[in-house]
C-alpha positions, 0 to 999 in steps of 0.5 A: 771670077766667082764669089765664095760664101764661107761656112760657119765652120769650114777650117780657116787654114784653108781660107787662110791658104786660099787668100794667100795664094790668090789675094783678088778671091771674092770671098765672104764669111757667114759671120761677116753678113749676120749669118753666123748663127743662121739656118741652113736654109737662109745661108743658101738664101743669101748666097742665091740672092747675091750669086756665091758659091758656098764653101762648107764641110757640112756633107750632113745637111747642106747638099739636101737643102741645097738639091731642095732649093733646085727642085723648088725652082729656086735659084742656087748657086753652088755648093763646094763640099769639102771633105774636112779629113782632106789635107789642107795644101791638097784641099788649097789646091783643088779648090783654086782649079775649080775657082779659076777654071769653072764659070759660075754657070758651071756651077749652078744648081750643083754640089761640087765635093772635094777632093774632086 
């Protein structure tokens, strides 16, 4: 199962719902790995170094930094970009489908938008 890196300002209710519905999820928060105040490129670099898909609401800067990594030939394990206006239950449902149905290879080098 793919691992996820949860961005600093990601809705904690979604994270709680995900882990409540599937306690086996491989989730780590940026704050738990010393990246709470890190700039986006550093967060994406760390995610790439450990092969985790970034879970974020940041549609303003993360996609451009993610695709810049791809353009530079750097590893980019993927980004799940969740609209912060999306209903929490729907976000949980869609993320669980993606987590369980997509392989890590299918997430590489893409920014997957939610809602789907």
